[in-house]
A tleap script that builds the chain and sets N, CA, C and O, in Angstrom:
source leaprc.protein.ff14SB
mol = sequence {
  NMET ASN GLY VAL ILE ILE VAL PHE ILE ILE
  PHE ALA SER ILE THR GLY VAL ILE LEU GLY
  ILE ILE TYR LEU ARG ASN LYS ASN ARG GLU
  ARG LEU LYS MET ILE GLU LYS GLY ALA ASP
  PRO SER VAL PHE LYS SER GLU THR LYS THR
  ASP GLY LYS ILE SER LEU LYS ILE GLY ILE
  PHE LEU ILE ALA LEU ALA ILE GLY ILE ILE
  THR GLY SER LEU ILE ALA ASN ASN THR TYR
  ILE PHE ALA GLU SER GLU VAL ALA TYR PHE
  SER ALA ILE PHE LEU PHE GLY GLY LEU GLY
  LEU LEU GLY THR GLN LEU ILE ASP LYS LYS
  LYS LYS CLYS
}
set mol.1.N position { 46.605 -110.500 -159.888 }
set mol.1.CA position { 46.186 -108.994 -158.698 }
set mol.1.C position { 46.560 -110.048 -157.393 }
set mol.1.O position { 47.110 -109.572 -156.399 }
set mol.2.N position { 46.296 -111.203 -157.446 }
set mol.2.CA position { 46.635 -111.397 -156.292 }
set mol.2.C position { 48.234 -111.415 -155.916 }
set mol.2.O position { 48.498 -111.204 -154.732 }
set mol.3.N position { 49.186 -111.619 -156.708 }
set mol.3.CA position { 50.546 -111.338 -156.233 }
set mol.3.C position { 50.762 -110.288 -155.765 }
set mol.3.O position { 51.398 -110.269 -154.711 }
set mol.4.N position { 50.321 -109.028 -156.365 }
set mol.4.CA position { 50.664 -107.665 -155.523 }
set mol.4.C position { 50.252 -107.776 -154.240 }
set mol.4.O position { 50.964 -107.285 -153.365 }
set mol.5.N position { 49.160 -108.369 -153.929 }
set mol.5.CA position { 48.660 -108.255 -152.701 }
set mol.5.C position { 49.522 -109.020 -151.578 }
set mol.5.O position { 49.546 -108.736 -150.381 }
set mol.6.N position { 50.205 -110.027 -152.208 }
set mol.6.CA position { 50.981 -110.915 -151.116 }
set mol.6.C position { 51.848 -110.396 -151.392 }
set mol.6.O position { 52.621 -110.621 -150.460 }
set mol.7.N position { 52.323 -109.807 -152.064 }
set mol.7.CA position { 53.894 -109.256 -151.685 }
set mol.7.C position { 54.061 -107.472 -151.007 }
set mol.7.O position { 55.155 -106.965 -150.755 }
set mol.8.N position { 52.711 -106.763 -150.819 }
set mol.8.CA position { 52.700 -106.061 -150.378 }
set mol.8.C position { 52.267 -106.632 -148.896 }
set mol.8.O position { 52.655 -105.957 -147.943 }
set mol.9.N position { 51.475 -107.848 -148.607 }
set mol.9.CA position { 51.673 -108.055 -147.000 }
set mol.9.C position { 52.865 -108.727 -147.032 }
set mol.9.O position { 53.272 -108.191 -146.001 }
set mol.10.N position { 53.723 -109.410 -147.326 }
set mol.10.CA position { 55.282 -110.014 -147.405 }
set mol.10.C position { 55.673 -108.502 -146.653 }
set mol.10.O position { 55.694 -108.320 -145.436 }
set mol.11.N position { 55.985 -107.435 -147.752 }
set mol.11.CA position { 57.100 -106.145 -147.234 }
set mol.11.C position { 56.377 -105.032 -145.788 }
set mol.11.O position { 56.863 -104.205 -145.017 }
set mol.12.N position { 54.860 -105.674 -146.045 }
set mol.12.CA position { 54.636 -104.923 -144.418 }
set mol.12.C position { 54.968 -105.487 -143.429 }
set mol.12.O position { 55.542 -104.862 -142.537 }
set mol.13.N position { 54.699 -106.817 -143.317 }
set mol.13.CA position { 55.036 -107.519 -142.358 }
set mol.13.C position { 56.520 -107.217 -141.595 }
set mol.13.O position { 56.831 -106.915 -140.443 }
set mol.14.N position { 57.435 -107.514 -143.124 }
set mol.14.CA position { 58.908 -107.472 -142.729 }
set mol.14.C position { 58.945 -105.893 -141.878 }
set mol.14.O position { 59.273 -105.769 -140.698 }
set mol.15.N position { 58.549 -104.825 -142.743 }
set mol.15.CA position { 58.551 -103.929 -141.902 }
set mol.15.C position { 58.366 -103.305 -140.646 }
set mol.15.O position { 58.998 -102.516 -139.943 }
set mol.16.N position { 56.817 -104.188 -140.572 }
set mol.16.CA position { 56.426 -104.073 -138.914 }
set mol.16.C position { 57.215 -104.393 -137.884 }
set mol.16.O position { 57.206 -103.958 -136.732 }
set mol.17.N position { 58.327 -105.687 -138.715 }
set mol.17.CA position { 58.939 -106.478 -137.774 }
set mol.17.C position { 60.321 -105.648 -137.590 }
set mol.17.O position { 60.867 -105.891 -136.514 }
set mol.18.N position { 60.762 -105.040 -138.131 }
set mol.18.CA position { 61.984 -104.727 -138.296 }
set mol.18.C position { 62.002 -102.966 -137.481 }
set mol.18.O position { 62.895 -102.264 -137.008 }
set mol.19.N position { 60.755 -102.839 -137.632 }
set mol.19.CA position { 60.398 -101.526 -137.317 }
set mol.19.C position { 59.812 -101.467 -135.624 }
set mol.19.O position { 59.922 -100.486 -134.889 }
set mol.20.N position { 59.046 -103.059 -135.184 }
set mol.20.CA position { 59.244 -103.345 -133.207 }
set mol.20.C position { 60.492 -103.551 -132.784 }
set mol.20.O position { 60.867 -103.261 -131.648 }
set mol.21.N position { 61.235 -104.079 -133.695 }
set mol.21.CA position { 62.583 -104.484 -132.971 }
set mol.21.C position { 63.529 -103.189 -132.763 }
set mol.21.O position { 64.360 -103.107 -131.858 }
set mol.22.N position { 63.243 -102.034 -133.883 }
set mol.22.CA position { 63.883 -100.976 -133.453 }
set mol.22.C position { 63.390 -100.376 -132.281 }
set mol.22.O position { 64.122 -100.016 -131.359 }
set mol.23.N position { 61.769 -100.223 -132.297 }
set mol.23.CA position { 60.954 -99.794 -130.628 }
set mol.23.C position { 61.471 -100.081 -129.860 }
set mol.23.O position { 61.868 -99.242 -129.052 }
set mol.24.N position { 61.784 -101.641 -129.683 }
set mol.24.CA position { 62.337 -102.765 -128.063 }
set mol.24.C position { 63.334 -102.431 -127.764 }
set mol.24.O position { 63.624 -102.507 -126.570 }
set mol.25.N position { 64.439 -101.842 -128.853 }
set mol.25.CA position { 65.701 -101.481 -128.123 }
set mol.25.C position { 65.690 -100.670 -127.959 }
set mol.25.O position { 66.348 -100.353 -126.968 }
set mol.26.N position { 65.049 -99.657 -128.630 }
set mol.26.CA position { 65.339 -97.741 -127.946 }
set mol.26.C position { 64.411 -98.086 -126.602 }
set mol.26.O position { 65.082 -98.079 -125.570 }
set mol.27.N position { 63.026 -98.379 -126.422 }
set mol.27.CA position { 62.687 -98.628 -125.096 }
set mol.27.C position { 63.845 -99.070 -123.879 }
set mol.27.O position { 64.076 -98.491 -122.817 }
set mol.28.N position { 64.433 -100.225 -124.407 }
set mol.28.CA position { 65.429 -101.050 -123.640 }
set mol.28.C position { 66.638 -100.102 -123.308 }
set mol.28.O position { 66.891 -100.105 -122.103 }
set mol.29.N position { 67.403 -99.340 -124.018 }
set mol.29.CA position { 68.561 -98.447 -123.867 }
set mol.29.C position { 67.597 -97.501 -122.751 }
set mol.29.O position { 68.118 -97.519 -121.636 }
set mol.30.N position { 66.397 -96.737 -122.802 }
set mol.30.CA position { 66.030 -95.869 -121.865 }
set mol.30.C position { 65.675 -96.420 -120.848 }
set mol.30.O position { 65.411 -95.670 -119.908 }
set mol.31.N position { 65.545 -97.764 -120.656 }
set mol.31.CA position { 65.048 -98.177 -118.898 }
set mol.31.C position { 66.703 -98.134 -118.805 }
set mol.31.O position { 67.108 -97.306 -117.990 }
set mol.32.N position { 67.513 -98.728 -119.357 }
set mol.32.CA position { 69.257 -98.596 -118.726 }
set mol.32.C position { 69.762 -97.586 -118.604 }
set mol.32.O position { 70.576 -97.377 -117.704 }
set mol.33.N position { 69.429 -96.743 -119.435 }
set mol.33.CA position { 70.086 -95.094 -119.017 }
set mol.33.C position { 69.049 -94.608 -117.714 }
set mol.33.O position { 69.244 -93.732 -116.871 }
set mol.34.N position { 68.379 -95.134 -117.818 }
set mol.34.CA position { 67.461 -94.463 -116.208 }
set mol.34.C position { 67.645 -95.059 -114.702 }
set mol.34.O position { 67.708 -94.676 -113.534 }
set mol.35.N position { 67.696 -96.430 -115.615 }
set mol.35.CA position { 68.465 -96.995 -113.431 }
set mol.35.C position { 69.880 -96.820 -114.010 }
set mol.35.O position { 70.310 -97.958 -113.820 }
set mol.36.N position { 70.763 -96.226 -114.520 }
set mol.36.CA position { 72.001 -96.148 -114.457 }
set mol.36.C position { 72.541 -94.643 -113.860 }
set mol.36.O position { 73.678 -94.264 -113.581 }
set mol.37.N position { 70.923 -93.798 -113.773 }
set mol.37.CA position { 70.900 -92.718 -113.412 }
set mol.37.C position { 70.677 -92.703 -111.646 }
set mol.37.O position { 70.898 -91.816 -110.821 }
set mol.38.N position { 70.152 -94.072 -111.505 }
set mol.38.CA position { 69.604 -94.078 -110.334 }
set mol.38.C position { 68.236 -94.198 -110.068 }
set mol.38.O position { 67.957 -94.130 -108.871 }
set mol.39.N position { 67.008 -94.408 -111.091 }
set mol.39.CA position { 66.171 -94.562 -111.051 }
set mol.39.C position { 65.623 -95.852 -110.347 }
set mol.39.O position { 66.138 -96.933 -110.634 }
set mol.40.N position { 64.585 -95.784 -109.426 }
set mol.40.CA position { 64.098 -97.364 -109.242 }
set mol.40.C position { 63.632 -98.228 -110.304 }
set mol.40.O position { 62.766 -97.900 -111.116 }
set mol.41.N position { 64.375 -99.613 -110.271 }
set mol.41.CA position { 63.682 -100.356 -111.237 }
set mol.41.C position { 62.485 -100.887 -110.919 }
set mol.41.O position { 62.175 -101.690 -111.798 }
set mol.42.N position { 61.664 -100.815 -110.073 }
set mol.42.CA position { 60.122 -101.069 -109.969 }
set mol.42.C position { 59.144 -100.147 -110.739 }
set mol.42.O position { 57.979 -100.449 -110.997 }
set mol.43.N position { 59.719 -99.055 -111.055 }
set mol.43.CA position { 59.082 -98.465 -111.488 }
set mol.43.C position { 58.441 -99.058 -113.023 }
set mol.43.O position { 57.307 -98.722 -113.364 }
set mol.44.N position { 59.152 -99.816 -113.747 }
set mol.44.CA position { 59.324 -100.429 -115.069 }
set mol.44.C position { 57.831 -101.702 -114.704 }
set mol.44.O position { 57.069 -102.030 -115.613 }
set mol.45.N position { 57.752 -101.989 -113.942 }
set mol.45.CA position { 56.903 -103.632 -113.308 }
set mol.45.C position { 55.498 -103.146 -113.872 }
set mol.45.O position { 55.382 -101.921 -113.862 }
set mol.46.N position { 54.610 -103.724 -114.272 }
set mol.46.CA position { 53.402 -103.373 -114.854 }
set mol.46.C position { 52.256 -103.407 -113.143 }
set mol.46.O position { 52.654 -103.586 -111.992 }
set mol.47.N position { 51.065 -103.202 -113.551 }
set mol.47.CA position { 50.307 -102.744 -112.083 }
set mol.47.C position { 49.475 -103.635 -111.940 }
set mol.47.O position { 48.940 -103.904 -110.865 }
set mol.48.N position { 49.267 -104.195 -112.998 }
set mol.48.CA position { 48.116 -105.241 -113.644 }
set mol.48.C position { 48.278 -106.430 -112.983 }
set mol.48.O position { 49.381 -106.956 -112.834 }
set mol.49.N position { 47.158 -106.927 -112.542 }
set mol.49.CA position { 47.376 -108.587 -112.118 }
set mol.49.C position { 46.193 -109.413 -112.724 }
set mol.49.O position { 45.180 -109.358 -112.026 }
set mol.50.N position { 46.070 -110.268 -114.018 }
set mol.50.CA position { 44.898 -110.781 -114.364 }
set mol.50.C position { 44.387 -112.009 -113.418 }
set mol.50.O position { 43.227 -112.369 -113.212 }
set mol.51.N position { 45.736 -112.599 -112.854 }
set mol.51.CA position { 45.335 -114.069 -112.232 }
set mol.51.C position { 44.635 -114.594 -112.842 }
set mol.51.O position { 43.554 -114.805 -112.293 }
set mol.52.N position { 44.854 -115.281 -114.764 }
set mol.52.CA position { 44.424 -115.820 -114.823 }
set mol.52.C position { 43.102 -115.739 -115.623 }
set mol.52.O position { 42.672 -116.622 -116.366 }
set mol.53.N position { 42.299 -114.088 -115.255 }
set mol.53.CA position { 41.277 -113.721 -115.643 }
set mol.53.C position { 40.877 -114.090 -117.000 }
set mol.53.O position { 40.048 -114.937 -117.334 }
set mol.54.N position { 41.666 -113.249 -117.804 }
set mol.54.CA position { 42.233 -113.143 -119.565 }
set mol.54.C position { 41.981 -114.780 -119.864 }
set mol.54.O position { 40.886 -115.161 -120.278 }
set mol.55.N position { 42.682 -115.371 -119.709 }
set mol.55.CA position { 42.799 -116.851 -120.071 }
set mol.55.C position { 41.358 -117.792 -120.134 }
set mol.55.O position { 40.842 -118.501 -120.998 }
set mol.56.N position { 41.002 -117.392 -118.719 }
set mol.56.CA position { 39.333 -117.829 -118.534 }
set mol.56.C position { 38.490 -117.196 -119.162 }
set mol.56.O position { 37.619 -117.953 -119.591 }
set mol.57.N position { 38.319 -116.058 -119.446 }
set mol.57.CA position { 37.255 -115.265 -120.073 }
set mol.57.C position { 37.353 -115.814 -121.655 }
set mol.57.O position { 36.341 -116.129 -122.282 }
set mol.58.N position { 38.996 -115.900 -122.337 }
set mol.58.CA position { 39.012 -116.005 -123.768 }
set mol.58.C position { 38.404 -117.754 -123.796 }
set mol.58.O position { 37.553 -118.039 -124.639 }
set mol.59.N position { 38.901 -118.811 -122.849 }
set mol.59.CA position { 38.495 -120.132 -122.665 }
set mol.59.C position { 36.688 -120.365 -123.205 }
set mol.59.O position { 36.062 -120.728 -124.200 }
set mol.60.N position { 36.426 -119.856 -121.731 }
set mol.60.CA position { 34.923 -119.694 -122.006 }
set mol.60.C position { 34.225 -118.824 -123.549 }
set mol.60.O position { 33.196 -119.178 -124.125 }
set mol.61.N position { 34.636 -118.282 -123.736 }
set mol.61.CA position { 34.261 -117.876 -125.118 }
set mol.61.C position { 34.428 -118.409 -125.988 }
set mol.61.O position { 33.465 -118.786 -126.656 }
set mol.62.N position { 35.632 -118.659 -126.342 }
set mol.62.CA position { 35.773 -120.347 -127.234 }
set mol.62.C position { 34.832 -121.111 -127.284 }
set mol.62.O position { 34.347 -121.737 -128.226 }
set mol.63.N position { 34.511 -121.033 -125.963 }
set mol.63.CA position { 34.275 -123.078 -125.686 }
set mol.63.C position { 32.193 -122.256 -126.620 }
set mol.63.O position { 31.534 -122.611 -127.597 }
set mol.64.N position { 32.132 -121.891 -126.269 }
set mol.64.CA position { 30.534 -121.578 -126.367 }
set mol.64.C position { 30.650 -121.167 -128.281 }
set mol.64.O position { 29.891 -121.265 -129.245 }
set mol.65.N position { 31.571 -120.853 -128.123 }
set mol.65.CA position { 31.995 -120.373 -129.725 }
set mol.65.C position { 31.548 -122.046 -130.589 }
set mol.65.O position { 30.755 -122.508 -131.409 }
set mol.66.N position { 32.499 -122.377 -129.857 }
set mol.66.CA position { 32.541 -123.963 -130.702 }
set mol.66.C position { 30.998 -124.373 -130.081 }
set mol.66.O position { 30.630 -124.768 -131.187 }
set mol.67.N position { 29.969 -124.571 -129.351 }
set mol.67.CA position { 29.054 -125.044 -129.027 }
set mol.67.C position { 27.831 -124.368 -129.890 }
set mol.67.O position { 26.820 -124.945 -130.289 }
set mol.68.N position { 28.198 -122.970 -130.072 }
set mol.68.CA position { 27.369 -122.495 -130.748 }
set mol.68.C position { 27.456 -123.081 -132.634 }
set mol.68.O position { 26.410 -123.187 -133.274 }
set mol.69.N position { 28.879 -123.407 -133.298 }
set mol.69.CA position { 28.887 -123.713 -134.428 }
set mol.69.C position { 28.143 -124.840 -134.310 }
set mol.69.O position { 27.359 -124.934 -135.255 }
set mol.70.N position { 28.060 -125.809 -133.469 }
set mol.70.CA position { 27.746 -127.354 -133.571 }
set mol.70.C position { 26.301 -127.032 -133.167 }
set mol.70.O position { 25.626 -127.745 -133.910 }
set mol.71.N position { 25.662 -126.490 -132.558 }
set mol.71.CA position { 24.340 -126.174 -132.551 }
set mol.71.C position { 23.700 -125.478 -133.895 }
set mol.71.O position { 22.526 -125.594 -134.248 }
set mol.72.N position { 24.703 -124.746 -134.555 }
set mol.72.CA position { 24.454 -123.674 -135.799 }
set mol.72.C position { 24.239 -125.321 -136.975 }
set mol.72.O position { 23.316 -125.397 -137.787 }
set mol.73.N position { 25.087 -126.226 -136.820 }
set mol.73.CA position { 25.050 -127.285 -137.819 }
set mol.73.C position { 24.247 -128.442 -137.307 }
set mol.73.O position { 23.921 -129.381 -138.032 }
set mol.74.N position { 24.063 -128.387 -136.557 }
set mol.74.CA position { 22.255 -129.636 -135.944 }
set mol.74.C position { 21.290 -128.604 -136.570 }
set mol.74.O position { 20.766 -128.917 -137.639 }
set mol.75.N position { 21.007 -127.425 -136.024 }
set mol.75.CA position { 19.722 -126.911 -136.851 }
set mol.75.C position { 19.986 -126.886 -138.281 }
set mol.75.O position { 19.185 -127.356 -139.090 }
set mol.76.N position { 21.061 -126.364 -138.604 }
set mol.76.CA position { 21.193 -126.493 -140.265 }
set mol.76.C position { 20.979 -127.701 -141.201 }
set mol.76.O position { 20.681 -127.597 -142.391 }
set mol.77.N position { 21.188 -129.002 -140.449 }
set mol.77.CA position { 21.140 -130.031 -140.983 }
set mol.77.C position { 20.196 -130.893 -140.311 }
set mol.77.O position { 20.541 -132.073 -140.375 }
set mol.78.N position { 19.115 -130.690 -139.686 }
set mol.78.CA position { 18.330 -131.444 -139.133 }
set mol.78.C position { 16.751 -130.849 -139.079 }
set mol.78.O position { 15.717 -131.515 -139.020 }
set mol.79.N position { 16.923 -129.112 -139.127 }
set mol.79.CA position { 15.298 -128.557 -139.650 }
set mol.79.C position { 15.343 -128.258 -140.841 }
set mol.79.O position { 16.065 -128.772 -141.696 }
set mol.80.N position { 14.390 -127.206 -141.003 }
set mol.80.CA position { 13.919 -126.650 -142.044 }
set mol.80.C position { 13.183 -124.830 -141.610 }
set mol.80.O position { 12.305 -124.111 -142.087 }
set mol.81.N position { 14.273 -124.735 -140.340 }
set mol.81.CA position { 13.620 -123.875 -139.960 }
set mol.81.C position { 13.883 -122.353 -140.585 }
set mol.81.O position { 13.141 -121.455 -140.985 }
set mol.82.N position { 15.131 -122.504 -140.477 }
set mol.82.CA position { 16.014 -121.242 -141.652 }
set mol.82.C position { 16.100 -121.981 -143.136 }
set mol.82.O position { 16.491 -123.116 -143.408 }
set mol.83.N position { 15.559 -120.854 -144.057 }
set mol.83.CA position { 15.807 -121.069 -145.504 }
set mol.83.C position { 17.595 -121.004 -146.009 }
set mol.83.O position { 17.743 -121.296 -147.195 }
set mol.84.N position { 18.403 -120.793 -145.539 }
set mol.84.CA position { 19.689 -120.987 -145.703 }
set mol.84.C position { 20.461 -121.426 -144.482 }
set mol.84.O position { 20.231 -120.877 -143.405 }
set mol.85.N position { 21.400 -122.421 -144.591 }
set mol.85.CA position { 22.297 -122.895 -143.493 }
set mol.85.C position { 22.887 -121.652 -142.572 }
set mol.85.O position { 22.794 -121.388 -141.373 }
set mol.86.N position { 23.373 -121.175 -143.411 }
set mol.86.CA position { 24.580 -119.789 -143.211 }
set mol.86.C position { 23.661 -118.868 -141.856 }
set mol.86.O position { 24.234 -118.414 -140.866 }
set mol.87.N position { 22.506 -118.776 -142.054 }
set mol.87.CA position { 21.889 -117.881 -140.971 }
set mol.87.C position { 22.244 -118.763 -139.714 }
set mol.87.O position { 22.913 -118.236 -138.825 }
set mol.88.N position { 21.829 -120.097 -139.581 }
set mol.88.CA position { 21.748 -121.453 -138.378 }
set mol.88.C position { 23.309 -120.746 -137.373 }
set mol.88.O position { 23.601 -120.287 -136.268 }
set mol.89.N position { 23.879 -121.067 -138.634 }
set mol.89.CA position { 25.503 -121.199 -137.906 }
set mol.89.C position { 25.715 -119.584 -137.129 }
set mol.89.O position { 26.196 -119.361 -136.018 }
set mol.90.N position { 25.213 -118.662 -138.070 }
set mol.90.CA position { 26.280 -117.254 -137.694 }
set mol.90.C position { 24.843 -117.165 -136.158 }
set mol.90.O position { 25.148 -117.227 -134.967 }
set mol.91.N position { 23.730 -117.050 -136.563 }
set mol.91.CA position { 22.530 -117.080 -135.094 }
set mol.91.C position { 23.134 -117.766 -134.016 }
set mol.91.O position { 23.346 -117.141 -132.978 }
set mol.92.N position { 23.487 -119.129 -134.121 }
set mol.92.CA position { 24.018 -119.612 -132.728 }
set mol.92.C position { 25.229 -119.379 -132.117 }
set mol.92.O position { 25.377 -119.310 -130.897 }
set mol.93.N position { 26.398 -119.213 -133.226 }
set mol.93.CA position { 27.998 -118.024 -133.132 }
set mol.93.C position { 27.562 -117.517 -131.821 }
set mol.93.O position { 27.707 -117.649 -130.606 }
set mol.94.N position { 26.907 -116.821 -132.804 }
set mol.94.CA position { 26.470 -114.978 -131.837 }
set mol.94.C position { 25.647 -115.103 -130.640 }
set mol.94.O position { 25.654 -114.297 -129.709 }
set mol.95.N position { 24.735 -116.460 -130.737 }
set mol.95.CA position { 23.896 -116.886 -129.181 }
set mol.95.C position { 24.926 -117.213 -128.541 }
set mol.95.O position { 25.362 -116.232 -127.939 }
set mol.96.N position { 25.676 -118.345 -128.341 }
set mol.96.CA position { 26.344 -118.837 -127.825 }
set mol.96.C position { 27.711 -118.195 -126.962 }
set mol.96.O position { 28.243 -118.445 -125.880 }
set mol.97.N position { 27.965 -117.182 -128.140 }
set mol.97.CA position { 29.754 -116.701 -128.010 }
set mol.97.C position { 28.736 -115.405 -126.915 }
set mol.97.O position { 29.316 -115.135 -125.864 }
set mol.98.N position { 27.287 -114.635 -127.139 }
set mol.98.CA position { 27.083 -113.783 -126.149 }
set mol.98.C position { 26.786 -114.270 -124.644 }
set mol.98.O position { 26.809 -113.640 -123.587 }
set mol.99.N position { 26.473 -115.737 -124.951 }
set mol.99.CA position { 25.832 -116.079 -123.769 }
set mol.99.C position { 27.417 -116.290 -122.800 }
set mol.99.O position { 27.470 -115.821 -121.663 }
set mol.100.N position { 28.623 -117.028 -123.401 }
set mol.100.CA position { 30.157 -117.113 -123.106 }
set mol.100.C position { 30.221 -116.089 -121.798 }
set mol.100.O position { 30.175 -116.238 -120.577 }
set mol.101.N position { 30.411 -114.450 -123.137 }
set mol.101.CA position { 30.593 -113.533 -122.534 }
set mol.101.C position { 29.546 -112.724 -121.175 }
set mol.101.O position { 29.946 -111.921 -120.331 }
set mol.102.N position { 28.438 -113.155 -121.316 }
set mol.102.CA position { 28.015 -112.923 -120.229 }
set mol.102.C position { 28.459 -113.642 -118.730 }
set mol.102.O position { 28.674 -113.036 -117.680 }
set mol.103.N position { 28.529 -115.113 -118.961 }
set mol.103.CA position { 29.017 -116.140 -118.348 }
set mol.103.C position { 30.175 -115.589 -117.351 }
set mol.103.O position { 30.049 -115.655 -116.128 }
set mol.104.N position { 31.063 -115.159 -117.852 }
set mol.104.CA position { 32.275 -114.853 -117.630 }
set mol.104.C position { 32.005 -113.521 -116.584 }
set mol.104.O position { 32.478 -113.094 -115.530 }
set mol.105.N position { 31.150 -113.220 -117.365 }
set mol.105.CA position { 30.974 -111.353 -116.425 }
set mol.105.C position { 30.474 -112.101 -115.071 }
set mol.105.O position { 30.926 -111.667 -114.011 }
set mol.106.N position { 29.824 -112.891 -115.047 }
set mol.106.CA position { 28.831 -113.669 -113.639 }
set mol.106.C position { 30.033 -113.543 -112.982 }
set mol.106.O position { 30.208 -112.604 -112.206 }
set mol.107.N position { 31.021 -114.501 -113.227 }
set mol.107.CA position { 31.890 -114.963 -112.738 }
set mol.107.C position { 32.812 -114.430 -111.849 }
set mol.107.O position { 33.301 -114.813 -110.786 }
set mol.108.N position { 32.977 -113.001 -112.876 }
set mol.108.CA position { 34.178 -111.717 -112.302 }
set mol.108.C position { 33.289 -111.373 -111.574 }
set mol.108.O position { 33.889 -110.835 -110.643 }
set mol.109.N position { 32.394 -111.329 -111.398 }
set mol.109.CA position { 31.522 -110.373 -109.950 }
set mol.109.C position { 31.078 -111.334 -109.135 }
set mol.109.O position { 30.590 -110.871 -108.105 }
set mol.110.N position { 31.066 -112.424 -109.206 }
set mol.110.CA position { 31.057 -113.619 -107.651 }
set mol.110.C position { 32.808 -113.574 -107.479 }
set mol.110.O position { 33.109 -113.201 -106.345 }
set mol.111.N position { 33.759 -113.811 -108.176 }
set mol.111.CA position { 34.696 -113.126 -107.130 }
set mol.111.C position { 35.327 -112.158 -107.446 }
set mol.111.O position { 36.433 -112.233 -107.982 }
set mol.112.N position { 34.495 -110.652 -107.059 }
set mol.112.CA position { 34.621 -109.882 -106.207 }
set mol.112.C position { 34.300 -109.489 -105.104 }
set mol.112.O position { 34.790 -108.640 -104.359 }
set mol.113.N position { 33.241 -110.303 -105.004 }
set mol.113.CA position { 32.336 -110.180 -103.810 }
set mol.113.C position { 32.926 -111.169 -102.564 }
set mol.113.O position { 32.335 -111.222 -101.485 }
savepdb mol mol.pdb
quit
């Protein structure tokens, strides 16, 4: 059973890579044809600028998750509040992950003002 799943995953991965390459080649050809016909190349540039916002958000979120895992470990090993240690881990991870996301929202609001 496991061998069938592994073969399927390998086949799907190879197919995805091949289809991705074909798609990107066609997209590049379309752009070149449009430029040859006189289209402005600036049309293809992305209008969104993140200025590092996404990396800040991901960084804060991952730090918060790490703090959540550490806190869950401390709660699970040092106290008997939770009957099972998994509850301590997941509750701490979700708590600190949510706090990290709220923190990024607050940072974004301060930067917009």
